[in-house]
C-alpha positions as CSV (number, residue, x, y, z in Angstrom):
1,M,99.1,112.8,94.3
2,I,96.1,111.1,92.5
3,R,92.7,112.9,92.8
4,P,90.1,110.2,93.4
5,T,87.3,109.7,90.9
6,R,85.6,106.5,92.2
7,F,87.1,106.1,95.7
8,Q,85.5,103.5,97.9
9,S,86.4,100.9,100.5
10,N,88.1,98.1,98.5
11,P,86.6,94.6,99.2
12,Q,89.7,93.0,97.7
13,T,92.0,94.5,100.3
14,A,89.9,94.2,103.4
15,D,91.1,90.7,104.5
16,S,94.8,91.8,104.8
17,N,94.2,95.4,106.0
18,N,93.0,95.5,109.7
19,F,93.0,99.3,109.6
20,Q,90.2,99.2,107.0
21,A,86.7,99.6,108.4
22,E,83.5,98.1,107.1
23,P,81.9,100.8,105.1
24,D,78.5,102.3,106.3
25,A,78.1,104.5,103.2
26,S,77.5,103.9,99.6
27,P,80.4,104.1,97.1
28,A,79.1,107.4,95.8
29,E,78.9,108.8,99.3
30,Q,82.5,107.6,100.0
31,Q,83.7,109.4,96.9
32,R,81.9,112.6,97.9
33,A,83.5,112.5,101.3
34,A,87.0,111.7,100.1
35,L,87.3,114.3,97.4
36,P,87.2,117.4,99.7
37,E,89.6,115.7,102.1
38,F,92.0,115.1,99.2
39,E,91.7,118.8,98.1
40,R,92.4,120.1,101.7
41,L,95.5,118.0,102.1
42,A,96.9,119.0,98.6
43,S,96.2,122.6,99.5
44,A,97.8,122.4,102.9
45,L,100.9,120.9,101.4
46,S,101.1,123.6,98.7
47,D,100.6,126.3,101.3
48,A,103.6,124.9,103.1
49,G,105.8,125.3,100.1
50,I,105.6,121.7,98.7
51,D,105.5,121.4,95.0
52,V,102.4,119.2,94.6
53,V,101.8,117.5,91.2
54,V,98.2,116.2,91.0
55,F,96.9,113.8,88.4
56,D,93.2,112.8,88.1
57,D,92.2,109.2,88.4
58,T,90.5,107.6,85.5
59,R,87.0,106.2,85.8
60,E,88.0,103.0,84.0
61,P,89.4,100.7,85.0
62,H,87.8,101.1,88.5
63,T,90.7,101.5,90.9
64,P,89.1,102.3,94.3
65,D,92.5,102.8,96.1
66,S,94.1,105.0,93.4
67,V,94.4,107.8,96.0
68,F,97.4,105.8,97.3
69,P,100.0,106.0,94.5
70,N,103.0,105.2,96.6
71,N,102.1,101.5,96.4
72,W,102.6,101.2,92.6
73,V,105.6,103.5,91.9
74,S,108.7,105.0,93.5
75,F,110.9,107.6,92.0
76,H,114.7,107.8,92.7
77,A,117.4,110.4,92.5
78,D,119.4,108.5,89.9
79,G,116.5,108.7,87.5
80,T,115.1,105.2,88.2
81,V,111.4,104.6,88.3
82,V,110.3,101.3,90.0
83,L,106.9,99.7,89.4
84,Y,105.6,97.2,91.9
85,P,103.5,94.0,92.1
86,M,100.2,94.5,93.9
87,E,98.2,91.9,95.7
88,A,94.7,93.1,94.8
89,E,93.8,92.6,91.2
90,N,91.8,95.8,91.1
91,R,94.8,97.8,92.2
92,R,97.0,96.7,89.3
93,G,95.3,99.2,87.0
94,E,96.7,102.0,89.1
95,R,100.1,101.6,87.3
96,R,99.9,104.3,84.7
97,P,102.7,104.8,82.2
98,D,101.0,108.1,81.1
99,I,101.9,109.6,84.5
100,I,105.5,108.8,84.1
101,E,105.6,110.1,80.6
102,H,103.9,113.4,81.6
103,L,106.4,113.8,84.4
104,H,109.2,113.4,81.9
105,A,107.9,115.1,78.8
106,E,105.9,117.9,80.3
107,L,107.5,118.6,83.7
108,G,111.1,118.0,82.9
109,F,111.8,115.1,85.3
110,Q,114.6,112.8,84.0
111,V,113.7,109.1,83.7
112,R,116.8,107.0,83.1
113,E,115.4,103.5,83.7
114,I,112.1,101.9,84.5
115,V,112.5,98.8,86.7
116,D,109.3,96.8,86.4
117,L,108.8,94.2,89.2
118,S,105.2,93.6,88.5
119,Y,105.9,90.3,86.7
120,H,106.1,88.8,90.2
121,E,102.3,89.0,90.3
122,A,102.1,85.9,88.1
123,D,103.7,83.9,91.0
124,G,101.5,85.4,93.7
125,H,104.4,87.4,95.1
126,F,104.1,91.1,96.0
127,L,105.9,94.2,97.1
128,E,103.7,97.3,97.3
129,G,106.2,100.1,97.0
130,T,106.9,102.4,99.8
131,G,103.9,100.9,101.6
132,S,105.7,97.6,101.9
133,M,109.0,99.3,102.4
134,V,110.1,102.3,104.5
135,L,113.2,103.6,102.7
136,D,116.0,105.4,104.4
137,R,117.2,106.9,101.1
138,V,120.3,108.5,102.6
139,N,121.7,105.3,104.1
140,R,120.1,103.0,101.4
141,I,118.2,100.8,103.9
142,A,114.8,99.3,103.2
143,Y,112.8,98.4,106.3
144,A,110.1,95.9,105.6
145,C,107.6,94.0,107.7
146,L,106.7,90.7,105.9
147,S,103.0,90.1,105.1
148,S,100.8,88.8,102.3
149,R,101.7,92.0,100.4
150,T,105.5,91.9,101.1
151,H,107.5,88.9,100.0
152,L,111.2,88.3,100.5
153,D,112.1,87.4,96.9
154,V,110.7,90.6,95.5
155,L,112.2,92.6,98.3
156,G,115.5,91.0,97.5
157,E,115.3,91.9,93.9
158,F,114.5,95.5,94.7
159,A,117.5,95.6,97.1
160,Q,119.8,94.1,94.5
161,R,118.6,96.3,91.6
162,M,118.6,99.5,93.7
163,N,121.6,98.8,95.9
164,Y,119.8,98.8,99.2
165,D,120.3,96.8,102.4
166,V,117.2,95.1,103.8
167,V,116.0,95.0,107.4
168,A,113.1,92.6,107.3
169,F,110.9,91.7,110.3
170,E,107.5,90.5,111.3
171,A,105.0,92.9,112.9
172,V,101.5,92.4,114.3
173,D,98.8,94.8,115.8
174,R,97.4,94.6,119.3
175,E,95.2,91.7,118.2
176,G,98.1,89.7,116.8
177,V,97.1,90.3,113.2
178,P,100.0,90.8,110.8
179,I,100.4,94.5,109.8
180,Y,99.8,94.8,106.1
181,H,102.2,97.6,105.3
182,T,105.4,98.8,107.0
183,N,104.6,102.5,106.5
184,V,101.7,102.3,109.0
185,L,104.0,101.4,111.8
186,M,107.2,103.5,111.1
187,N,108.7,106.4,109.2
188,V,112.3,107.4,108.8
189,G,113.1,111.1,108.3
190,E,116.4,112.9,108.2
191,K,116.8,113.1,112.0
192,L,113.7,111.5,113.5
193,A,112.5,108.0,113.2
194,V,109.0,107.1,114.3
195,I,108.1,103.5,115.1
196,C,105.6,101.4,117.0
197,D,108.2,99.0,118.1
198,A,105.7,97.0,120.2
199,T,104.4,95.6,117.0
200,I,107.7,93.6,116.6
201,T,107.2,90.8,119.0
202,R,110.4,89.0,118.4
203,D,113.1,90.5,120.6
204,D,115.9,89.9,118.2
205,Q,114.1,91.5,115.3
206,R,113.0,94.5,117.4
207,K,116.5,95.0,118.6
208,A,117.9,94.8,115.1
209,V,115.5,97.4,113.8
210,V,116.1,99.8,116.7
211,E,119.9,99.4,116.6
212,R,119.9,100.0,112.8
213,L,118.0,103.2,113.3
214,Q,120.3,104.3,116.1
215,S,123.4,103.5,114.0
216,T,122.3,105.9,111.3
217,G,122.0,108.7,113.9
218,H,118.2,108.8,114.2
219,E,116.4,109.9,117.3
220,I,113.6,107.4,117.8
221,I,110.1,108.5,118.7
222,S,108.2,105.4,120.0
223,L,104.4,105.1,119.3
224,D,101.9,103.1,121.3
225,F,99.2,101.0,119.8
226,G,96.6,103.7,120.1
227,Q,98.8,106.1,118.1
228,L,99.4,103.3,115.6
229,E,95.7,102.9,115.1
230,A,95.4,106.7,114.6
231,F,97.9,106.4,111.7
232,A,100.6,108.3,113.5
233,G,103.2,106.0,111.9
234,N,101.9,106.9,108.5
235,M,103.6,110.3,108.1
236,L,106.2,111.5,105.7
237,E,109.0,114.1,105.9
238,L,109.2,116.3,102.8
239,R,111.2,119.4,101.7
240,A,109.6,122.7,100.9
241,E,110.9,124.5,97.8
242,D,113.0,126.7,100.1
243,G,114.6,123.6,101.8
244,T,112.5,123.7,105.0
245,P,111.7,120.3,106.4
246,V,107.9,119.6,106.4
247,V,106.3,116.7,108.2
248,A,103.0,115.7,106.7
249,M,100.4,113.6,108.7
250,S,96.7,113.5,109.2
251,Q,94.9,115.6,111.8
252,R,93.9,112.4,113.6
253,A,97.6,111.3,113.8
254,W,98.7,114.6,115.1
255,E,96.1,114.7,117.8
256,S,97.1,111.3,119.0
257,L,100.6,112.4,119.8
258,G,101.6,113.6,123.3
259,P,103.0,117.1,124.0
260,E,106.7,115.9,124.1
261,Q,106.3,114.1,120.8
262,R,104.7,117.2,119.2
263,T,107.5,119.4,120.5
264,K,110.1,117.2,118.8
265,F,108.3,117.3,115.5
266,E,107.8,121.1,115.7
267,A,111.5,121.5,116.5
268,N,112.4,119.4,113.4
269,G,110.4,121.4,110.9
270,R,107.0,122.6,109.9
271,V,104.1,120.2,110.6
272,V,101.3,120.0,108.1
273,T,98.1,118.2,108.9
274,A,94.7,117.8,107.4
275,P,91.5,115.9,108.4
276,I,91.1,112.8,106.2
277,D,89.0,110.6,108.5
278,D,86.8,109.3,105.8
279,I,89.8,108.2,103.6
280,E,91.5,106.6,106.6
281,D,88.4,104.8,107.8
282,S,87.2,103.6,104.3
283,A,90.6,102.6,102.9
284,G,92.8,101.9,105.9
285,G,95.6,104.3,104.8
286,S,96.6,107.8,105.5
287,V,98.7,110.8,104.4
288,R,102.0,109.0,103.7
289,C,100.1,106.5,101.5
290,M,98.7,109.4,99.5
291,L,102.1,110.8,98.5
292,A,104.5,109.3,95.9
293,E,107.4,111.6,96.5
294,I,109.4,112.5,93.3
295,H,113.2,112.3,93.8
296,L,113.9,112.3,90.0
297,P,116.5,114.8,88.8
298,R,114.8,117.6,86.9
299,T,115.7,119.7,83.9
300,P,114.4,123.2,84.1
301,V,111.5,123.7,81.8
302,I,112.0,126.8,79.5
303,A,108.8,128.7,78.9
């Protein structure tokens, strides 16, 4: 997780992110509101047994969306680190080699290879990490809705380099506006898959996505547009240090779910929520976006 230093609604992402609201507060006020929300979420995850690694954002360059690290990096169980091309120029400074070096040198995570896809930015092609893709890591499937931030050529290179199958589709919100990131409309956990399938208007594409999820043994929880807009699709299943499944989402997302949906999540593992309304409203992202999960193998650090 990246602790925000100069968080604010990013004008360079507003055109492609329909979840991002027009700010009614100054940048300083947005930062003051976001910081305690960040701390509460980090504490809630730690209290649930999640090993949370927090880095402070830097003041320069100004990266207003740095609280969402999953868009610039992903960490994989074979020791691979992937860096991604970002659409907004002021987000590209979020890519920080010092963080990768600290994870390796100070915390004992093994980095075998760094796959840098950021060169695609020169051609105006993008793939914003596990925002653009929802990864089923067990079955090596990358689900991706195409948008101005998610291009097929970069997606194809990721799939080839990382040995993933791709399930690509188009998705729109209730107003017919393309959805900017796949991880706001779906999540794939070990047993449960959450998806607002109504966003996939092409019958053949919707059928392909649903059938692929079913073929991998997932029980599908369908979201409606109201739940989508409450960021219920933007959740992430984690593992506590004792192996217990933990599902993390915002308080707003949790409150949007119906009783039957909540029961299924509670039966699946521990549910962790935190109120992050200001971050959600200002930046158009939620809890899953705030978490870059570390799957790297780790060498025990000897004190």
